[in-house]
N, C-alpha and C positions, 0 to 999 in steps of 0.2 A: 504494500500500500504506500502511496506517496506520502511524504512528510508534509506537515502543515506549511513549512517554509516554502516548499516547492509549489504548493497550491497558491500561496500568496504571491509567489513570483509570477505565476501565470496571470493571476488577477491583476497585478500591477502592470506587467509588461504588455499584456494583450488588451486589457480593458481600461487601465489607468486608475483603478481604485486601490486604496490602501488597505481596506479591511472588508471582510464579508459582512453582510447583513445577518441578523439573527437566523440561525438554523441552516443557512446555506452551506457552511463548512461541514456540518454534521451530515447533511444529505449527500454532499459530494463524496465524502470519505466512505459513507455507507455504500454508495453506488460503485465506486472504484474497487471496493472490497468484494463486489459481486452480489450485493443485496438488492432485492426488489423493494420498491417504495411507492407509497401514495403520498403526494405532496399537495397540501392545501395552503395556498398563499393568496392574498388579495391581488387583484389586478394592479400592476405596478409595484408589486412586492418583491420582485426579483426571481421569479420562477425560471426564466430562460437561462440565467447564469448557472443555475443548478445543473442543467444538462450540458450546457456549453463548456463549462470548465471541466466537468466530468469527462466529456469527450476528449478534451485536449490533454487530460491526464491519463488517458488509456490508449493502448495499442488498438489500431483498427478504426473503423468508421461508425459513427453514431447515426442512427436513423431516427428522425424527428417526425412523428405523425401529427399532422395538423389539418383540420378541415378548411382552413382559411388561406386562400391563395395570397391575399394581400399581406397577411402576417409573414408568410414564407418569404415573399418578396422583400419586405422591410428588414427582416432579421438576416437574411442572406446578404443583402446589401450592406448592412452594418458590420457583419462579420468580415466580409471582403475588405471593407474600409479599414479594418483592424489587421489586415494581412492574413486572414484565416481562410483556408480552402473549404468553402461551403457552396452547395448547389441546391437547387430545388427542382423536383420533377412534378410538373403540373400541366394542366390543359392549356395554359396561356403560352407555353413554349411550342415552337414548331417541332414536329417529330424528329427532324434531323438533329436539333439541339438536344432533345431528350435522349436519343440514341448515343450521342457523344458523351453526355453526362453518365449514362449507364456504363459505358465502356471505361470511363475514368474511375468510376466507383469500383469496378471489378479489378482495375489495375492498382488500386490502393492509393489513388491520387486525390481523393476527397475525404475530408475529415468529418464533416457534418452534412448529411443528406436530408433535406426536408421533402416530405411526400404526403399526398392526401390519402385518407383511408381507402377511398375507392380504388385508387391506382395500386396501392399496396396489396389489397386482397384480390385485385383483378389480375394477378399474374406475377407481380414483382416480388411477392413474398418468397416464392420458390426460387426465383432468380438470385435473390440475395443470399441463398445458401452457398453460392459460389464466392461470396465476398467475406472478408474478415469483419464481422460486426462486433462492435464493442458494447453497444447500448441501444435499447429502444426507449424513446421518450414519447409518451402518448399525451399530447397537449389537449386541453379541453376535454378531459377524461369523463366529465359528467355526461357527455353525449352518448356514452355506452349504456347508460342506465335509463330504463323506461320511467323511472321515478324522477329523473333529472328534468330541469326546465327547458332543455334543448336536445331532446332525444333524437339520435340519428341511427337508423337501422344498420347502416354499413359498419358502424363501430363494433357491433356485436360479433363480427367475424375476427376481431383482433385477438380473441382468446386463443386462436391457433398459434400465436407467436410463442407461447410457453411450450407448446408441443414440438414445434419445429426448431426452436432455438432454446433448449432447456438450460444451457449454461450462460446465456446472455442476460444481464440484469435488465429489468423493466422498471421504468419510472413513469407512473401515471400522475399527471398534474392537472389541477383545476383551481379556479378561483372561488367557486361556489358549489358547495355540496352539503346537504343536511345529512343526518345520521344514516337514514335508510339508503340514500344515494351512495354514501361512502362504502357501505357494506356491499351494495350491488356492483360497484366498480371493481372491488377486489374479487368478487365471485365471478363476474363476467370475464375478467382478464386472467383468471386462473392464477392469481397471485395472493391467495388468502394468507400466505405466510409473510406478506410484505410488511415492512415497518411503516407506520403512518406518522408523518410529520405535519403538524398543524401550526402554522405561523400566526402571529397576531393579525387580526383583520383591521386593526386600527390604522386609518390613514389621516393623521392629524392635520396634514396640509390641505385637506379638502374641507372647505366651509360648507355647512348644510343649512339651507333655507327653504321654507315651504310657504307658498302664497296660495290662499284658498279663495275660490269664488270670484276670480277675476273675469271680467267680460273680455271678449276678443280684442276690443280696442285697448283695454287696460293692459292685457298681456303684451300687446305689441309695444306700447310705450315703455313698459317695464323691461322688455327684452332689448329694446333699442338703448335704453340707459345702461343695461348690463354690458352690452357690446362697447358702448362709449367709455365705460370704465376700464376697458382693456384695449386701448388703441394699438393697432398693429399686431394684436395677439390672437391666436387661434381659439375657436370655440365650436362646440357641437350642440345642436338643438334637436332632441328626439321628439318625434310626433307619433301619434297613434295610427294615423291614416296617411296614405300616399297623397291624397288630395290636399291635406293640410300642409304637408311639406312644400308642395308647389305654391300654394297660396301664400304661405308665410315667407318663403324665399322671394317671391315677387314683391311683397310689401317691403322687405328689408332692402332689396335692390333699389327700390324707389327712394329709400332713405340714404342711398349712396354707399351701402355696405356690400362689399364683394361677397356674394353668397352663392353656394352651389346646392343642388338637389340630388339626393341619393335614395333610391328605393328599388325594390325588386322588380317593379314594372318597367324600368328603363332598360334599354339595350345594354349588353355587356360593355360595348365600346364607350358608351356615355358614362356608365358607372366608373369604368377605369379612368376615364379622363378627369372626372370630378375628383375622384380619390387622389390621383396623381397631382392635380392642381392644389388640393388641400394640403397634402404632404409637403409639397414644394413651396407652400406659403403664397401661392398665386391667388387664392381666395381665402378670406378670413374665417367664414362661417359655413358650416354644413347643416342644412335642414334635412333630416333623414328619419327613416323608420329604423327599427332594430336591426334591419339588414346591414346597417353600416356600423363600423366601430369595433366589431369583434376582432378584426384582424389588423387594427391600426396600432403600430408601434411608435407613433408620434409622441415624443416625450414632452412637448411644450404646449399642450392644450391648457389654456388658462381659465376657461369657463365651460360648464356643461349645464344645459337647461333641459328640463322635461316639460314640453308644452302640455302634456297630458299625464295622468297617473299611470305609472308602469303596472304590469300585471302581477309582479311579485317583487319581494325585497331582493331575491337573487338577481333578477334582471336589473333592478335599479342600481344595486351596488356594483354590478359588473359594468354598467354603462357610465356611472359617474367615475368609475375607476379608470376610464380613458383619460381623465384629466390629471395633471400634476404628476406624471410618471417620473419626472426628474426630481421630485421631492420639494419643488417650489410651490407656493400657494396656488390653489385653484378654487374658483367660486362655483358652487353648484346651487341651482334653484329648481324647485319642483312646483309647477302650477297644477291645480286640479279643481274640479267642480263635479256636480252631480252627473252631468252628461258623461263624464269619464267612467263613473261607477256603473252607469246603465250599459254603456258600450262594452266594458270589460266583463260585466256579468253575463251579457249575451254570449261573448266568446267562451266563457266558462261553461255555460249550459250546452254549448255546441261541441265542446271538447270531449275527448274520449275518457278524460279523467276528472270528472266534474268535482268530486269531493275534495281531491287533492288541490286542484286549481282554485276552488272556492276558498279553501283555508289559506292559501298563499295570498289571494286577493284581499282577504280580510286582514291579514297581518300587514299588508301594504297600506290599507286604509288606516289601521291603527297608528302606523308610523306617521302618516300625513296629518292625522288629527292630534298627535301627541302634545301634551302640555308639560312634558318633562324633556330633559336633554335627549336630543335625537340620536346622538352618537351612541349613547348607552343602550338605546333600543336596538340599533343595528348590531352592536357587538353582542348583545344578549341573544339575538336571533342566531348568530353564528357560534354560540356556545361560549362566549367570553363574558366575563363580568367586570364591571368597573364601579368602584364606590364613590367616584367623583365625576362631576359634570365636566364636559369638554371645554367649555368656554369659547367654542368656535361654531355654534349653531344659533339659529334665530331665537330659540327658546332660552338659551343661556344669555344671549345678548339683551333680550327684552322679555323677561318672564311674563307670561300672560296674566292680566288682571281679570278677576271674575266678579260677578254680581249675582244676587238672588234672582234667578230667572224662573222661579216656580210658576208665577202667574202667567207669564208669557207661554211657557210650555203647556200649562193647563188650557189656555185659550186655543192653541193649535190642536191639542189632542181632542178637545171638545168638538171643534169644527169637523175633524176627521170622523169621529164616531157619529155625529149628527147627520152625516151624509151616508151612513151605513158603510163607511170605508170604501166608497166608490170613486175616490178622487186621488189625483196625483199631486206632485209638488205645486204645479202652476195653479190649479184650481184651488188648492188649499190657501195659497197666498192671496188669490183673487178674493176669496171669501173673507179672509181676515182683514184685508185692506179695504173691503167694501166696494169692490169693482163690479159694476153692473155689466159684465161681459155677456155676450149672447148665450154662452153655455151656462153661466151662473143663473141667468134669468130663466132660461128654458127648463132647467132642472129644478127651479124653485128654491135654489140655495140662498137667494137674497131674502128669504123669509125665515131662515133659521136664526136662532138666538145669538149665535156667535158671528153673524154677518157684520162686518165692519168693527169687530171687537179689537182689532189691532191696527186701526187706520193710522195711528200715530207713528208706526214703525215703517221705514222705507222698504220697498220690495226686496232689494238686495240684502238687507239685514235679515228679513224673514227667511230668505233662502239660506243664509248662513246659519241661523238658529235651527232651522229644520235639519241641516247637515249635522250640526252638533247633536241634535236629538237622535238622529239615525245612528251616529257613532256611539252614543251612550246607551243605546239599546231600548229607547222608549217607543220607537216606531221601526217598522221594517217595510221593505218594498216587495210587493208580490209581483215578481217579474213575469209570472205566468198569467196574470190578470191585468194586462195592459199597464203594468207598473203602478197599480193603486197602492196607497199607503194603508198599512194595518197598524193598529195600536197593540203593543205587546203587553204582557201581564205586568211587566215592570212599569210600563207607561201608565197603566191603569192605577197603580199605586200612587203615582204622582198626581194624576187627575183627581183622585178621590182624597187627596190631602194626607196621605200616609207617609210621604217623604218630601223634602225640599230639594231644590236643584240649583246648582251654581253653573251659570253659563259664562263662557269667555267673552270679555269685552272685545268688540270688533274694532280692529285697527286697520285703516286703509291708507295706502300711499296717496299723496296729493300729486296729481298729474297735471296741475295747472302749469302754464308757461312759466310763471314766476317761480313756482316751487322747483320745476325742472332746472331752471337756470341757476337757482341757488345751490342745488345739489351738484351741478356741474362745476361751479366755482369752488365748492368745498372739496370735491374730488381732485380737482386740478391742484389746489393748494396743498392737499395731502400728498399727492404724487410728487410735487416739487420738493416738499419737505423731506419725504422719505428718500428720494433720489439723492438729495444733497448729503444726507447722513450716511448712505450706504456705499456709494461708489461714484465714479466719474461716468455719468450716463452718456456723455458725448463719446467717450472711448468705447463704451459698451455698444453703442450704435455703429461705430466704425468697425468694431470687431464683427458685428453681424453682417456688415457689407463684405468683409473679407470672407467670412464663412459662406455667404451666398455665392460669391464668385467661384470659390473652390467647388461648392456643390454643383453649380451649373456646368463647370468644366468636366466633372465626373458623372453628371446625370444622376446625382444622389439627392435625397431630401436634405435640407440644411442641417437637421438635427443629427444626421449620420456623421457629418464632419465633426461637430462639437455640439454638446447639449447647451441649452440656455444656462444651466447651472455652471458648466465649465466656463462659459463666457463671463458670467458674473464673477467667478473666482479670478479670472484673468484681469477684469476691470478693477478689481480691488487690490490684488497682489502685484500686478504689473511686472511680471517676470521679464527680464531683458537678456537672458541667456537660454540656450536650449536645455541645459540641465534644469534650470528653474522652471522652464515651460513644461518639461516632461514630468515635473513633480506636482503639477496642477491637477486638481480633481478631474477624473474622467479622461485623461490624456495618457495613452500608452506609448510604447516605443515606436510603433509603426507610424502613428499620427505625428508624434514629435519629429521623427526624421523626414516624414513626407511633406509636411507643410508648416512646421513650427516657425521657420524663418519668416514666412509671410505675415504671421500674426505679430511676431516680435518687432518687425519693422514698423508696424503701426503703434505698438505699445511704447516704443522708444520715443515717439513724438509727445507722449503724455507723461511718461515716467519721470520722477524727480531725478535730477542729475546725480549720478553716482558712478563709481568705477565699474566698468563692465569687463568681466573676466572672459577671455577667449574660451570657446568650447573645446574641450579635450574629448575626441571621439572615443577614447578608452575610459572616460570617467565613469564612475559608478553612480547610478541614479540614487540620490539620497532620499530618505523619507521626507514626505511633505511636512513642513513646519507650519503649524497653524498660527496665524497672526492673532494678536490680541485685539479683538473687535469689540468696541464698547457700546455700540448703539443697538437697541432692540431690533430695529428693522433689518440691520445687517445680519444679526444673528439668526433671525427667522429665515433669511434667504439661504444661509449656509447650513442650518441645522433644522431638520423637519420638526423636532420636538422642543425647539427653544421656547422657553417660558411656558411650556405645557405643564399642567399640574402633575405632581409626582403621585403615583398610585402605590398601593402595597405591593403589587406585582413588580413595579419598577424597582422598589426598594429591595425586594428579595433577589431580583436579578442582579442589581448592583452589588449586593453582598456576595453573591455567587461568583461574579466576575473577578472581584477583588480576591476572593478565596482561591480562585484558579490561577492567580498570579498575573493577570493581565495588567499592563501599564495604563496610566490615566488616559493617554492618547487613544489607545485601542478601545477602552471602555466608553469614552466619549463618542467614538465612531459607531460602536455597536448600538448605543442608546440614542444616537442622533441628537446629542446635546453638545455644548462646548465644554472645554476642559474645566473652566471656572465653575460651571454648574455642577459637574461631577464632584469636584473638590468640596464645594459648599455643602452638597448633600451628604457626602461622606463625613464631614465635620459634624453636621447636625445629627447623624445617626451614630456617631462615635466610632466610625470605621477608620482603621489605620492601615496603610499599605505595609 
């Protein structure tokens, strides 16, 4: 088995990182030792490095099974940019190229081969018996389980791998899998002896915000403001319907925002063009259905919005996980209203797994309606517990106020029962508001006692209160009765005065021109203030230009050259030698030698005057020396968990790392905090090195 120092050398020399993320090193060592594994890590948590470094540490060729051509393309491009022999076999290649790749695989000239499950089980599996295979990595492994949220029948044939290659380790990886899905993956893959590795699902750099009951016009204004908060930065907007993606994209384009559309109804050529333009930063925003994003390895997505409620927490977490993969902040916003619930409930009823999908939808609703820290709800769903609020969701930022809403709820429940539960949301509100609509009058509802009993409350507020009542279980929607509302037994207790109810105070954004301009001024001032404290933003933008020029020359996405996080480090540290440049976060030997000089030429124009030592080609790359950075904003850019609350789990992990003999620098890297934060916590806990 390779020693830790050898694995860390691969990590640094090939990928430019100084230390592994939690669990990566254990997984890699287990795999190199010949063990099978099931790896659960959140999107952006570092799954790909687990099989990539395993492959580089083993003799032979690793086979990576992925259903996503776009992901294959992105990862193979990134590996090649690091000087690693990687190829992809898929339908987007012409057959001549595929034949050439197969021949090179059999000749031992390829280190990592990416392949779709269809192509693997369609004949390649037996052909690979002629090659020296080091490892099989099954990405998106939840697709093999009929209990998973994205079941794909072709995955079920991958169980043959264990029979045909009994001595080759298998690594199954997924970002989302509940207990029953995990068990099914192990059974279907014939690796029930595998060791399961479950990483933390916490992504503290993702902010979480939910906006309920917005009209289409309000959603548009809110989304435009979201985009304007991220000038020149990439974002994804998920929509429930294809038509919605096209309509929203058209409106954003009229606002002067470079926007693309992506959904399964478009020709392959158009989808490929839009994806390539997004990856290459030619368009800023993608409006898409869930067909997009699964295979995107783009690291610098800075905002993710859901125009509609997702069907499950698994889907939601995987989709927001497309943002902030480089560890820098990403803003996520979820919009939802009653129409989403009705549409999704229809999908559930028409699905082949009604009970399972209904439970998943209900959990998603609970998240959206939450009055407590949203991150704690997400972590709890994936089996993690946290005893502290995250401080980075809307509930933590502005804890909801409540009021005694018993009388309001009683009025609504009374109206529903007096119509013999033959009305839906719209008619209920019409009755409460005293609206003499044709349907109200024709049914005689204008003569019931509760007609106009809530005329003092705006229509939109009634809609919100009814949603709250639905979530609290006082009413339910009879989807098989034209979506009529029924009062539950719990609701009857409220109606008859057996319990009181607290409703959340409704808080709405002011979308007036004056309010929007004021927010724009505040955001601009904040951006200037943060930029001044953290780095030379003029240099950062110049470095982005260099990155784009190199990317265009090689036909790569910009982030394949260097990530935004690496550029931020360069703009702060201003290295003026190749040795120092190669010691920067995310820069390995191949990138240092290939285009380090181009970045250094620009940095020298901004760096303070100092003696520049000539580069000795035989010099040993020294470890990265972290600078002492005193500003909070700078720390948050460099360390994903800077200023995040310490949990009991964090404290226990810190104690264990110290006990294992890790130095402060490595502990800080593992825990994604700065050296000072680690020392301060150790002092508070009475820990000594």
